[in-house]
DSSP file (Angstrom, degrees, kcal/mol; ACC not computed):
  #  RESIDUE AA STRUCTURE BP1 BP2  ACC     N-H-->O    O-->H-N    N-H-->O    O-->H-N    TCO  KAPPA ALPHA  PHI   PSI    X-CA   Y-CA   Z-CA
    1    1 A M              0   0    0      0, 0.0     5,-0.1     0, 0.0     2,-0.0   0.000 360.0 360.0 360.0 136.9   -3.9  -17.3   19.3
    2    2 A D     >  -     0   0    0      1,-0.1     4,-2.1     4,-0.0     3,-0.4  -0.312 360.0-126.9 -59.0 137.3   -1.5  -19.9   18.0
    3    3 A N  H  > S+     0   0    0      1,-0.2     4,-2.7     2,-0.2     5,-0.2   0.847 109.7  55.8 -59.2 -36.1    0.2  -18.8   14.7
    4    4 A Q  H  > S+     0   0    0      2,-0.2     4,-2.3     1,-0.2    -1,-0.2   0.884 108.3  48.4 -64.8 -36.9   -0.9  -22.0   12.9
    5    5 A L  H  > S+     0   0    0     -3,-0.4     4,-2.5     2,-0.2    -2,-0.2   0.889 110.9  50.8 -67.7 -39.1   -4.5  -21.2   13.8
    6    6 A I  H  X S+     0   0    0     -4,-2.1     4,-2.8     2,-0.2    -2,-0.2   0.933 111.2  48.0 -62.7 -46.0   -4.1  -17.6   12.6
    7    7 A I  H  X S+     0   0    0     -4,-2.7     4,-2.7     2,-0.2     5,-0.2   0.930 112.6  48.3 -60.6 -46.4   -2.6  -18.9    9.3
    8    8 A A  H  X S+     0   0    0     -4,-2.3     4,-2.1     1,-0.2    -1,-0.2   0.908 113.8  46.6 -61.8 -42.4   -5.5  -21.4    8.8
    9    9 A D  H  X S+     0   0    0     -4,-2.5     4,-2.3     2,-0.2    -1,-0.2   0.910 112.0  50.9 -66.2 -42.6   -8.1  -18.7    9.6
   10   10 A F  H  X S+     0   0    0     -4,-2.8     4,-2.5     1,-0.2    -2,-0.2   0.935 111.0  48.0 -59.2 -48.3   -6.4  -16.2    7.3
   11   11 A V  H  X S+     0   0    0     -4,-2.7     4,-2.5     1,-0.2    -1,-0.2   0.893 109.5  53.5 -61.8 -40.9   -6.3  -18.8    4.4
   12   12 A M  H  X S+     0   0    0     -4,-2.1     4,-1.9    -5,-0.2    -1,-0.2   0.923 111.4  45.1 -60.2 -44.4  -10.0  -19.6    5.0
   13   13 A H  H  X S+     0   0    0     -4,-2.3     4,-2.4     2,-0.2    -2,-0.2   0.879 111.0  53.5 -67.7 -37.5  -10.9  -15.9    4.7
   14   14 A K  H  X S+     0   0    0     -4,-2.5     4,-2.3     1,-0.2    -2,-0.2   0.903 108.2  50.3 -62.8 -41.0   -8.7  -15.5    1.6
   15   15 A E  H  X S+     0   0    0     -4,-2.5     4,-2.2     2,-0.2    -1,-0.2   0.882 109.3  51.5 -64.7 -38.3  -10.5  -18.5    0.0
   16   16 A C  H  X S+     0   0    0     -4,-1.9     4,-2.5     2,-0.2    -2,-0.2   0.921 109.4  50.0 -63.1 -43.6  -13.9  -16.9    0.8
   17   17 A I  H  X S+     0   0    0     -4,-2.4     4,-2.9     1,-0.2    -2,-0.2   0.914 108.8  52.6 -60.7 -43.0  -12.8  -13.6   -0.8
   18   18 A S  H  X S+     0   0    0     -4,-2.3     4,-2.4     1,-0.2    -1,-0.2   0.909 110.1  47.9 -60.0 -42.6  -11.6  -15.5   -3.9
   19   19 A R  H  X S+     0   0    0     -4,-2.2     4,-2.3     2,-0.2    -2,-0.2   0.920 112.4  49.1 -64.7 -43.3  -15.0  -17.2   -4.2
   20   20 A L  H  X S+     0   0    0     -4,-2.5     4,-2.8     1,-0.2    -2,-0.2   0.927 111.8  48.8 -60.8 -45.1  -16.8  -13.8   -3.8
   21   21 A L  H  X S+     0   0    0     -4,-2.9     4,-2.6     2,-0.2    -2,-0.2   0.899 110.1  51.3 -63.8 -40.7  -14.6  -12.2   -6.4
   22   22 A R  H  X S+     0   0    0     -4,-2.4     4,-2.3    -5,-0.2    -1,-0.2   0.930 113.8  44.3 -60.6 -45.0  -15.2  -15.0   -8.9
   23   23 A N  H  X S+     0   0    0     -4,-2.3     4,-2.4     2,-0.2     5,-0.2   0.883 113.0  50.4 -70.3 -38.0  -18.9  -14.7   -8.4
   24   24 A L  H  X S+     0   0    0     -4,-2.8     4,-2.2    -5,-0.2    -1,-0.2   0.907 111.1  49.8 -63.9 -41.1  -18.9  -10.9   -8.6
   25   25 A T  H  X S+     0   0    0     -4,-2.6     4,-2.4    -5,-0.2    -2,-0.2   0.921 110.9  49.8 -62.4 -44.0  -16.8  -11.1  -11.8
   26   26 A A  H  X S+     0   0    0     -4,-2.3     4,-0.9     1,-0.2    -2,-0.2   0.928 113.7  43.7 -62.8 -45.9  -19.2  -13.6  -13.3
   27   27 A I  H  <>S+     0   0    0     -4,-2.4     5,-3.0     1,-0.2     6,-0.5   0.851 112.1  54.3 -71.1 -31.3  -22.3  -11.6  -12.5
   28   28 A N  H ><5S+     0   0    0     -4,-2.2     3,-1.7     1,-0.2    -1,-0.2   0.908 105.3  52.9 -64.9 -41.6  -20.6   -8.4  -13.7
   29   29 A E  H 3<5S+     0   0    0     -4,-2.4    -1,-0.2     1,-0.3    -2,-0.2   0.731 107.5  53.4 -66.0 -20.5  -19.8  -10.0  -17.0
   30   30 A D  T ><5S-     0   0    0     -4,-0.9     3,-1.9    -3,-0.2    -1,-0.3   0.026 123.8-105.2-100.0  24.4  -23.5  -10.8  -17.3
   31   31 A H  G X 5S-     0   0    0     -3,-1.7     3,-2.0     1,-0.3    -3,-0.2   0.851  71.5 -63.7  55.3  37.4  -24.5   -7.1  -16.7
   32   32 A L  G 3 <S-     0   0    0     -5,-3.0    -1,-0.3     1,-0.3    -4,-0.2   0.711  92.4 -65.1  59.7  22.5  -25.6   -8.1  -13.1
   33   33 A G  G <  S+     0   0    0     -3,-1.9     2,-0.4    -6,-0.5    -1,-0.3   0.530 105.9 129.5  81.2   5.7  -28.2  -10.3  -14.7
   34   34 A F    <   -     0   0    0     -3,-2.0    -1,-0.3    -4,-0.2     5,-0.1  -0.785  59.6-129.5 -97.0 135.0  -30.0   -7.3  -16.2
   35   35 A A    >   -     0   0    0     -2,-0.4     3,-2.5     1,-0.1     4,-0.4  -0.700  21.4-129.9 -77.7 129.0  -31.0   -7.2  -19.8
   36   36 A P  G >  S+     0   0    0      0, 0.0     3,-1.2     0, 0.0    -1,-0.1   0.831 106.1  56.8 -50.8 -36.9  -29.8   -3.9  -21.3
   37   37 A E  G 3  S+     0   0    0      1,-0.2    -2,-0.0    -3,-0.0    -3,-0.0   0.612 106.5  50.5 -73.7  -9.4  -33.2   -3.1  -22.8
   38   38 A T  G <  S+     0   0    0     -3,-2.5    -1,-0.2     2,-0.1    -3,-0.0   0.379  79.3 130.5-106.3   3.5  -34.9   -3.4  -19.4
   39   39 A L    <   +     0   0    0     -3,-1.2     2,-0.2    -4,-0.4     0, 0.0  -0.257  28.6 166.9 -61.9 142.7  -32.5   -1.1  -17.4
   40   40 A N     >  -     0   0    0      1,-0.0     4,-1.9     0, 0.0     3,-0.4  -0.804  53.1 -77.6-142.2-175.5  -34.2    1.6  -15.3
   41   41 A D  H  > S+     0   0    0     -2,-0.2     4,-2.4     1,-0.2     5,-0.2   0.836 125.8  57.1 -59.2 -34.8  -33.3    4.0  -12.5
   42   42 A A  H  > S+     0   0    0      2,-0.2     4,-2.2     1,-0.2    -1,-0.2   0.903 106.0  49.5 -64.7 -40.7  -33.3    1.3   -9.9
   43   43 A H  H  > S+     0   0    0     -3,-0.4     4,-2.5     2,-0.2     5,-0.2   0.909 110.3  51.1 -63.4 -41.3  -30.7   -0.7  -11.8
   44   44 A L  H  X S+     0   0    0     -4,-1.9     4,-2.3     1,-0.2    -2,-0.2   0.910 109.8  49.9 -62.5 -41.9  -28.5    2.4  -12.1
   45   45 A G  H  X S+     0   0    0     -4,-2.4     4,-2.3     1,-0.2    -1,-0.2   0.895 110.0  51.5 -62.0 -40.2  -28.8    2.9   -8.3
   46   46 A T  H  X S+     0   0    0     -4,-2.2     4,-2.5     2,-0.2    -2,-0.2   0.933 111.7  44.8 -62.8 -47.1  -27.8   -0.7   -7.7
   47   47 A I  H  X S+     0   0    0     -4,-2.5     4,-2.4     1,-0.2    -1,-0.2   0.865 112.5  51.8 -70.8 -33.7  -24.7   -0.5   -9.8
   48   48 A R  H  X S+     0   0    0     -4,-2.3     4,-2.5    -5,-0.2    -1,-0.2   0.922 111.1  48.2 -64.4 -42.9  -23.7    2.8   -8.4
   49   49 A K  H  X S+     0   0    0     -4,-2.3     4,-2.6     2,-0.2     5,-0.2   0.915 111.0  50.8 -63.5 -43.2  -24.0    1.4   -4.9
   50   50 A L  H  X S+     0   0    0     -4,-2.5     4,-2.6     2,-0.2     5,-0.2   0.928 111.1  48.4 -59.9 -45.2  -22.0   -1.7   -5.8
   51   51 A Q  H  X S+     0   0    0     -4,-2.4     4,-2.5     2,-0.2    -2,-0.2   0.935 111.4  50.2 -60.8 -45.8  -19.3    0.5   -7.3
   52   52 A H  H  X S+     0   0    0     -4,-2.5     4,-1.8     1,-0.2    -2,-0.2   0.927 113.0  45.5 -58.6 -47.1  -19.2    2.7   -4.1
   53   53 A E  H  X S+     0   0    0     -4,-2.6     4,-2.0     1,-0.2    -1,-0.2   0.890 112.4  50.9 -65.9 -39.3  -19.0   -0.3   -1.8
   54   54 A L  H  X S+     0   0    0     -4,-2.6     4,-2.7    -5,-0.2    -1,-0.2   0.862 106.6  55.0 -67.4 -34.5  -16.3   -2.0   -4.0
   55   55 A E  H  X S+     0   0    0     -4,-2.5     4,-2.3     2,-0.2    10,-0.2   0.911 108.0  49.5 -62.2 -41.0  -14.3    1.3   -3.9
   56   56 A K  H  X S+     0   0    0     -4,-1.8     4,-2.3     2,-0.2    -2,-0.2   0.903 111.2  48.9 -64.0 -40.7  -14.4    1.2   -0.1
   57   57 A V  H  X S+     0   0    0     -4,-2.0     4,-1.8     2,-0.2    -2,-0.2   0.916 110.0  51.7 -64.1 -42.9  -13.2   -2.5   -0.2
   58   58 A A  H  <>S+     0   0    0     -4,-2.7     5,-2.7     1,-0.2    -2,-0.2   0.919 110.5  48.1 -60.4 -44.0  -10.4   -1.6   -2.5
   59   59 A E  H ><5S+     0   0    0     -4,-2.3     3,-1.8     1,-0.2    -1,-0.2   0.909 108.8  53.7 -62.7 -42.1   -9.3    1.2   -0.2
   60   60 A L  H 3<5S+     0   0    0     -4,-2.3    -1,-0.2     1,-0.3    -2,-0.2   0.845 106.0  54.2 -59.8 -33.8   -9.4   -1.1    2.8
   61   61 A A  T 3<5S-     0   0    0     -4,-1.8    -1,-0.3    -5,-0.1    -2,-0.2   0.426 126.4-102.5 -81.8   1.2   -7.1   -3.5    0.8
   62   62 A G  T < 5S+     0   0    0     -3,-1.8    -3,-0.2     1,-0.3     2,-0.2   0.611  77.8 134.5  90.8  12.4   -4.6   -0.7    0.3
   63   63 A L      < -     0   0    0     -5,-2.7     2,-1.2    -6,-0.2    -1,-0.3  -0.601  63.8-117.9 -93.3 156.7   -5.5    0.1   -3.3
   64   64 A D     >  -     0   0    0     -2,-0.2     4,-1.9     1,-0.2     3,-0.3  -0.748  33.1-177.0 -91.3  89.6   -6.0    3.6   -4.7
   65   65 A A  H  > S+     0   0    0     -2,-1.2     4,-3.0     1,-0.2     5,-0.2   0.853  77.2  57.4 -59.7 -38.0   -9.6    3.2   -5.8
   66   66 A Q  H  > S+     0   0    0      1,-0.2     4,-2.3     2,-0.2    -1,-0.2   0.915 107.5  47.3 -62.1 -43.0   -9.8    6.7   -7.3
   67   67 A S  H  4>S+     0   0    0     -3,-0.3     5,-3.2     2,-0.2     6,-0.5   0.890 112.8  49.8 -64.3 -38.5   -6.9    5.9   -9.7
   68   68 A I  H ><5S+     0   0    0     -4,-1.9     3,-1.1     4,-0.2     5,-0.3   0.938 111.3  48.2 -64.6 -46.4   -8.5    2.6  -10.6
   69   69 A V  H 3<5S+     0   0    0     -4,-3.0    -2,-0.2     1,-0.3    -1,-0.2   0.881 112.0  49.7 -61.6 -38.8  -11.9    4.2  -11.3
   70   70 A E  T 3<5S-     0   0    0     -4,-2.3    -1,-0.3    -5,-0.2    -2,-0.2   0.532 118.4-113.2 -79.1  -5.2  -10.2    6.9  -13.4
   71   71 A G  T < 5S+     0   0    0     -3,-1.1    -3,-0.2    -4,-0.5    -2,-0.1   0.673  82.4 123.1  83.9  17.2   -8.3    4.2  -15.4
   72   72 A D      <       0   0    0     -5,-3.2    -4,-0.2     1,-0.2    -5,-0.1   0.250 360.0 360.0 -93.4  12.7   -4.9    5.2  -14.1
   73   73 A D              0   0    0     -6,-0.5    -1,-0.2    -5,-0.3    -5,-0.1   0.495 360.0 360.0 -79.5 360.0   -4.2    1.7  -12.7
């Protein structure tokens, strides 16, 4: 594949990641759209699953997810 095509594709994917991160940050700041007084076990399961998946993404990106989770970042 031509290097210019690789660069263009890379940039496109990076922009998609940026949009995803912006939207994830926004919904996280809004407590995932859940009102605190309505939280239940299903909400807890959802947020635990999200954290688990984000830890895997962080590791894939070369970050030490465990240190980040523990606040050692």
